[in-house]
Legacy VTK file of the C-alpha trace (Angstrom):
# vtk DataFile Version 3.0
C-alpha trace
ASCII
DATASET POLYDATA
POINTS 232 float
52.100 164.536 124.957
49.153 163.269 122.947
50.691 162.841 120.218
53.537 160.474 121.583
51.184 158.322 123.013
49.362 158.104 119.798
52.432 156.867 118.007
53.156 154.306 121.064
49.712 152.828 121.048
49.918 153.042 117.087
53.465 151.235 117.353
51.718 148.910 119.525
48.939 148.045 117.722
51.090 147.603 114.650
53.365 145.216 116.329
50.467 142.681 117.461
48.909 142.916 114.039
52.118 141.649 112.766
53.075 139.187 115.608
49.621 137.385 115.013
49.319 134.207 112.646
46.493 134.052 110.106
44.288 131.654 110.930
43.563 128.658 108.310
40.161 129.182 107.066
37.771 126.427 106.756
35.168 125.542 104.646
32.243 122.968 106.580
29.632 121.681 104.117
26.745 120.102 105.522
23.141 119.577 104.880
21.131 117.124 103.165
18.465 114.095 105.145
18.698 111.711 107.659
20.939 113.583 110.282
21.213 116.557 112.035
23.942 118.500 110.309
23.503 121.770 111.902
23.835 120.689 115.333
26.424 118.206 115.015
28.520 119.565 112.318
28.062 123.129 112.266
28.014 123.619 116.047
29.579 120.798 117.857
32.409 120.091 115.379
33.172 123.646 114.556
33.513 124.488 118.025
35.744 121.871 118.604
38.079 122.548 115.836
38.082 126.305 116.669
39.075 125.438 120.361
41.943 123.497 119.096
44.147 125.636 117.432
44.383 128.473 114.987
41.048 127.667 113.115
38.574 129.576 111.590
35.331 127.502 110.344
32.433 128.469 108.190
29.675 126.332 108.065
27.531 126.240 105.276
24.399 124.067 104.057
24.450 126.488 100.666
26.016 123.964 98.200
25.893 126.963 95.860
28.324 128.756 97.426
31.165 126.772 97.875
32.854 128.383 94.703
32.622 131.421 96.112
33.791 130.210 99.851
36.387 128.298 98.631
38.307 131.070 97.002
38.917 132.154 100.353
39.487 128.788 102.219
42.651 126.899 103.303
40.951 123.421 104.229
37.718 121.501 103.081
35.515 119.281 105.525
32.609 117.931 103.486
30.097 116.133 105.692
26.779 116.395 103.115
24.280 113.988 101.109
22.321 116.575 98.981
23.353 117.665 95.628
26.128 119.506 94.807
25.962 121.407 91.218
28.051 121.346 88.302
30.024 124.012 89.321
30.613 123.042 93.099
32.150 120.102 91.782
34.410 121.684 89.452
35.531 123.632 92.333
36.109 120.930 94.842
37.873 119.052 92.077
40.280 122.503 91.408
40.876 122.986 94.935
41.811 119.659 95.905
44.085 119.295 92.853
46.059 122.144 93.592
46.719 120.742 97.066
44.289 121.946 99.696
43.798 119.174 102.076
40.377 117.770 102.351
38.435 116.063 105.139
35.413 113.798 104.718
33.309 112.796 107.547
30.856 110.472 107.799
27.989 110.780 105.161
30.732 112.435 102.748
32.226 108.907 102.181
28.885 107.736 100.856
27.923 106.923 97.225
25.860 110.438 97.011
26.591 111.523 93.637
26.043 109.072 90.711
26.795 112.567 88.162
30.030 112.493 89.712
32.037 109.406 89.873
35.160 111.318 89.934
34.767 112.274 93.452
34.576 108.918 95.109
37.552 107.106 92.842
39.448 110.352 93.558
38.607 111.428 96.459
37.422 108.973 98.881
38.759 105.932 97.643
35.644 103.772 97.471
32.743 104.334 99.485
29.686 102.974 101.470
26.204 101.971 100.222
24.775 100.739 102.739
25.291 101.153 107.125
24.120 99.017 109.952
21.307 100.377 112.214
22.465 101.900 115.052
23.999 100.054 117.783
27.364 99.677 119.845
30.058 99.595 117.181
33.548 97.920 118.704
36.478 100.257 117.040
39.911 99.117 116.737
43.152 101.201 116.097
45.321 99.228 113.654
47.913 102.201 112.924
48.815 103.471 115.893
51.906 104.684 114.624
49.715 107.886 112.268
49.436 111.601 113.888
45.865 110.919 113.173
45.791 108.281 115.951
47.910 109.613 118.163
46.142 109.590 122.109
43.580 107.439 121.057
42.741 104.177 122.508
43.494 101.205 121.072
39.812 100.252 121.419
36.836 102.139 121.854
33.004 101.586 121.795
30.863 104.042 121.073
26.614 104.039 119.682
26.544 104.895 115.667
26.226 103.157 112.123
28.819 100.953 110.886
28.998 102.144 107.381
30.160 98.973 105.425
32.786 100.962 103.235
34.020 99.351 100.164
37.632 100.344 98.908
37.519 100.716 95.324
39.981 98.531 93.238
40.647 100.744 90.661
41.746 104.009 92.595
44.777 105.394 94.054
44.255 103.217 97.595
43.267 104.384 100.818
45.367 103.866 104.508
43.364 102.110 107.353
44.144 103.555 110.513
40.946 102.741 112.263
38.573 99.490 111.705
35.037 99.418 112.801
33.713 95.587 113.643
29.861 94.583 112.782
27.937 92.455 115.459
25.553 91.007 112.822
28.648 90.002 110.865
32.007 89.914 112.769
33.243 91.422 109.106
35.672 94.578 109.790
35.211 97.928 107.926
37.452 101.011 107.287
36.300 103.583 109.850
39.257 105.919 109.911
41.719 106.170 106.956
43.801 108.364 104.440
43.692 108.778 100.813
46.441 108.692 98.667
46.652 111.438 96.584
49.590 113.049 94.195
48.891 116.352 95.857
46.461 116.746 98.384
46.000 115.398 102.141
43.008 113.637 102.213
40.997 111.866 105.335
37.756 110.260 106.074
36.133 109.076 109.152
33.034 107.183 108.978
31.254 107.568 112.314
29.636 110.698 113.591
25.615 109.974 113.383
24.908 112.477 116.052
25.735 113.353 119.704
27.129 109.367 120.749
29.912 109.831 118.554
30.007 113.492 118.744
30.519 113.918 122.527
32.848 110.524 122.623
36.669 111.231 123.548
38.003 109.049 120.627
35.819 110.731 118.099
37.119 114.402 119.034
40.510 113.505 118.954
40.437 111.614 115.808
38.279 114.814 114.732
41.194 117.328 115.874
44.075 115.145 114.651
42.802 114.689 111.490
42.174 118.398 111.240
45.850 118.971 112.564
47.471 116.766 110.086
45.874 117.858 106.969
46.615 121.459 107.825
50.444 121.077 107.792
LINES 1 233
232 0 1 2 3 4 5 6 7 8 9 10 11 12 13 14 15 16 17 18 19 20 21 22 23 24 25 26 27 28 29 30 31 32 33 34 35 36 37 38 39 40 41 42 43 44 45 46 47 48 49 50 51 52 53 54 55 56 57 58 59 60 61 62 63 64 65 66 67 68 69 70 71 72 73 74 75 76 77 78 79 80 81 82 83 84 85 86 87 88 89 90 91 92 93 94 95 96 97 98 99 100 101 102 103 104 105 106 107 108 109 110 111 112 113 114 115 116 117 118 119 120 121 122 123 124 125 126 127 128 129 130 131 132 133 134 135 136 137 138 139 140 141 142 143 144 145 146 147 148 149 150 151 152 153 154 155 156 157 158 159 160 161 162 163 164 165 166 167 168 169 170 171 172 173 174 175 176 177 178 179 180 181 182 183 184 185 186 187 188 189 190 191 192 193 194 195 196 197 198 199 200 201 202 203 204 205 206 207 208 209 210 211 212 213 214 215 216 217 218 219 220 221 222 223 224 225 226 227 228 229 230 231
């Protein structure tokens, strides 16, 4: 009897294991200056992503560990503005050129690395070199048909830094999904966009300074939609 019960338990356990879907493994790299990366990305966004689907997020601020982590990752999220050494740069390049997805959040769409111009050219499609002060930003969805903007209001406001993102004409191009409007000049800048790449799905979200964006439903929806779109 005990033998039969043991065999039955073994079969049930094996069946459960077979039926389980392997999670999408996400590496999120934060760290640097001017932001509480650990709080808003390593905790808040990590929790939101894992609650939204079969995702397993590893957050690190140790950029030297990027090559090792990427060997076990399916998708990369960059939100840091701290240095990345040449080994890390090369690992990210190999990862994306193999067709793995990349999501760029806030600080990662800046011109952070003068020694790595290919990053902004190939993976950001441009970048930001300045931003406006923290204040209420008017955001407008300009491509309501894209999967990343599904469920997002046509217009939404929250307090953040408006990044003056400028597309690089030498890059492959970006598709703008959401724009942010300046209160100072009425100029508009890309707020959410995808980057054209021959293999990989790449998206960028320029906002995300503190709790006023990370707790906002529109931001959270855009974040989850972007992860879902890249992961497919």
